[in-house]
C-alpha positions as CSV (number, residue, x, y, z in Angstrom):
1,M,0.0,0.0,0.0
2,Q,1.4,3.4,-0.9
3,T,2.3,5.7,1.9
4,S,-0.3,8.3,1.1
5,L,-3.0,5.6,0.8
6,K,-1.9,4.1,4.1
7,A,-2.0,7.5,5.8
8,A,-5.4,8.2,4.4
9,T,-6.7,4.8,5.4
10,D,-5.4,5.3,9.0
11,C,-6.9,8.8,9.2
12,L,-10.3,7.6,7.8
13,R,-10.3,4.6,10.1
14,A,-9.7,6.9,13.1
15,T,-12.5,9.2,11.8
16,L,-14.9,6.2,11.5
17,A,-13.9,4.8,14.9
18,A,-14.6,8.2,16.6
19,A,-18.0,8.4,14.9
20,Q,-18.8,4.8,15.9
21,E,-18.2,5.6,19.5
22,Q,-21.2,8.0,19.3
23,R,-23.7,5.4,18.1
24,D,-25.6,5.3,21.4
25,Q,-26.2,9.1,21.1
26,R,-27.9,8.7,17.7
27,P,-30.8,6.2,18.2
28,E,-33.3,7.7,15.8
29,V,-34.4,6.3,12.5
30,V,-33.8,8.7,9.5
31,H,-34.2,8.5,5.8
32,G,-31.0,7.1,4.1
33,P,-30.0,6.4,0.5
34,D,-31.8,3.0,0.7
35,G,-34.7,4.0,2.8
36,P,-35.0,4.1,6.6
37,E,-31.8,3.6,8.6
38,C,-30.3,4.3,12.0
39,E,-29.3,7.9,12.5
40,W,-25.8,6.7,13.6
41,A,-25.2,5.1,10.2
42,A,-26.1,8.4,8.4
43,Y,-23.8,10.2,10.8
44,E,-20.9,7.9,10.2
45,R,-21.3,8.2,6.4
46,T,-21.5,12.0,6.7
47,R,-18.3,12.1,8.8
48,M,-16.5,9.9,6.2
49,H,-17.7,12.1,3.4
50,E,-16.5,15.2,5.1
51,K,-13.1,13.7,5.9
52,V,-12.6,12.3,2.3
53,N,-13.3,15.8,0.9
54,E,-11.0,17.4,3.5
55,I,-8.1,15.1,2.4
56,R,-8.9,15.7,-1.3
57,A,-8.8,19.4,-0.7
58,E,-5.4,19.1,0.9
59,R,-4.3,17.3,-2.2
60,G,-5.7,19.9,-4.5
61,L,-8.5,17.6,-5.7
62,P,-12.2,18.6,-6.1
63,A,-14.8,17.4,-3.7
64,V,-16.7,14.2,-4.4
65,P,-20.5,13.7,-3.9
66,V,-21.8,11.6,-1.1
67,E,-22.9,9.0,-3.6
68,D,-19.3,8.0,-3.9
69,I,-19.1,7.3,-0.2
70,V,-22.5,5.4,-0.3
71,R,-21.1,3.2,-3.1
72,V,-18.0,2.1,-1.2
73,E,-19.9,1.8,2.0
74,R,-22.1,-0.8,0.2
75,Q,-19.0,-2.6,-0.9
76,A,-17.8,-2.8,2.6
77,A,-21.1,-3.9,4.1
78,G,-21.2,-7.4,5.4
79,H,-17.4,-7.9,5.6
80,S,-16.1,-9.1,8.9
81,D,-13.6,-6.2,8.7
82,Y,-16.2,-3.6,7.6
83,S,-14.5,-0.7,9.4
84,F,-11.1,-1.3,7.6
85,K,-12.7,-2.0,4.2
86,F,-14.9,1.2,4.5
87,A,-11.9,3.3,5.5
88,F,-9.7,1.8,2.8
89,Y,-12.2,2.2,0.0
90,C,-12.7,5.8,1.1
91,A,-9.0,6.3,1.1
92,E,-8.9,5.2,-2.5
93,I,-11.4,7.9,-3.3
94,T,-8.9,10.5,-1.9
95,E,-6.5,9.6,-4.6
96,K,-8.7,9.5,-7.7
């Protein structure tokens, strides 16, 4: 894994972990991209979207739409290492 990709993965993994620690504070059901979902899931996706675009801005790249984050979140869903996969796939977006 390239150094910048590893650094972005580590950063995004920390961002996701911090958001996951707040799950109990977000118990409501909200409307998500696939219908009703837990508020904490929407919050985690939002935080990842913000951090991806922050990293992209630091690299002089344009912002990406939340749909890009939704796509990679779906790819990571169901994996035993979901948090790593989601962070890694988001890190890949920071380089494209």
